[in-house]
C-alpha positions in Angstrom: -6.0 4.6 8.9 -7.1 3.2 5.6 -5.2 0.1 4.4 -5.5 -1.5 1.0 -4.4 -5.1 0.7 -4.0 -6.6 -2.8 -3.2 -10.3 -2.7 -4.2 -13.0 -5.2 -4.1 -15.9 -2.7 -7.5 -16.0 -0.8 -6.1 -17.6 2.4 -3.3 -15.0 2.6 -5.7 -12.2 1.9 -8.0 -13.4 4.7 -5.1 -13.8 7.2 -3.8 -10.3 6.4 -7.3 -8.7 6.6 -8.0 -10.4 10.0 -4.7 -9.2 11.4 -5.0 -5.6 10.4 -8.7 -5.3 11.2 -7.8 -6.5 14.7 -5.1 -3.8 14.9 -7.8 -1.1 14.2 -7.2 -0.4 10.5 -10.0 0.2 8.0 -9.1 -2.5 5.6 -10.1 -3.0 1.9 -9.1 -6.4 0.5 -8.8 -7.0 -3.2 -7.7 -10.0 -5.2 -7.1 -8.3 -8.6 -5.1 -5.2 -9.5 -7.9 -3.7 -11.7 -10.2 -3.9 -8.7 -7.6 -2.1 -6.6 -7.4 0.7 -9.1 -11.2 1.0 -9.0 -11.3 1.0 -5.2 -8.6 3.8 -5.1 -10.8 5.9 -7.4 -13.4 6.0 -4.6 -11.3 6.0 -1.4 -8.0 7.5 -0.2 -5.6 5.0 1.3 -2.7 5.7 3.7 -0.9 2.5 3.0 -1.1 -0.6 0.7 0.2 -4.1 1.0 0.6 -5.4 -2.5 1.7 -8.8 -3.7 4.3 -8.4 -6.4 3.0 -11.4 -8.4 -0.5 -10.4 -9.5 -2.6 -11.3 -12.6 -2.5 -8.8 -15.5 0.1 -6.5 -14.0 2.8 -6.8 -11.4 2.9 -5.1 -8.1 5.4 -2.4 -9.3 3.1 -1.4 -12.1 0.1 -1.3 -9.8 2.1 0.8 -7.3 3.0 3.2 -10.1 -0.7 3.6 -11.2 -2.0 4.0 -7.6 0.6 6.6 -6.7 -0.3 8.6 -9.8 -3.6 9.4 -8.1 -2.7 9.0 -4.5 0.6 10.8 -4.0 0.8 10.2 -0.2 0.1 6.5 -0.5 2.9 4.3 0.9 3.3 0.8 -0.5 4.7 -2.4 1.0 5.5 -4.9 -1.7 5.5 -8.7 -0.9 7.7 -10.8 -3.2 9.3 -14.2 -3.5 12.7 -12.5 -4.2 14.3 -9.2 -3.3 13.2 -6.2 -5.3 15.0 -2.8 -5.8 14.5 -0.7 -2.7 13.3 2.4 -4.6 10.2 0.6 -5.9 8.1 1.1 -2.7 8.1 2.3 0.9 9.3 -1.2 1.8 9.7 -4.6 0.2 9.4 -7.8 2.2 10.5 -11.2 0.9 8.3 -14.2 1.6 8.1 -15.8 4.0 7.9 -12.7 6.3 6.9 -12.2 9.9 3.5 -10.6 10.6 5.1 -8.5 13.3 7.6 -7.1 10.9 4.8 -6.4 8.4 2.7 -4.7 11.1 5.6 -2.4 12.1 6.1 -1.5 8.4 2.5 -0.7 7.9 2.5 1.5 11.0 5.6 3.3 9.7 4.1 3.6 6.2 0.9 5.2 7.6 2.9 7.7 9.6 4.9 8.6 6.5 1.6 8.9 4.5 0.3 11.4 7.1 3.5 13.4 6.8 3.4 13.5 3.0 -0.3 14.4 3.0 0.5 17.3 5.4 3.3 18.5 3.1 1.0 18.3 0.1 -1.8 20.3 1.9 0.7 22.9 3.1 2.1 23.3 -0.3 -1.3 23.8 -1.8 -2.0 26.6 0.6 1.2 28.3 -0.4 0.6 27.6 -4.1 4.0 25.8 -4.5 4.9 22.8 -6.6 5.9 19.5 -5.0 8.5 17.3 -6.8 
């Protein structure tokens, strides 16, 4: 499974990358939202872990832009305060447990696979997804 991690703090980015690479994910780590958009133009991701507080645009705006081109992408937002639940697949408030995050990433990847299957099935039937 392809996982995008967008985090402005280098130490946190390194810790998350190490954790998810060890779990068998294909991980792309990015420190800036514009780089994340560029990476997403070349590669399909199943899930993304995105820090809400990013330079130049917040995590919600980045999520909106990523999902415009990757409809099956499932996003987990990391924030210092609670966010509205409908902003992403899941929102975790810092500090969070790595085990909780790992379980959310696994669930997000499963959801992405289901959505991608629905999209592919719909294309074969020439239907329109909402």
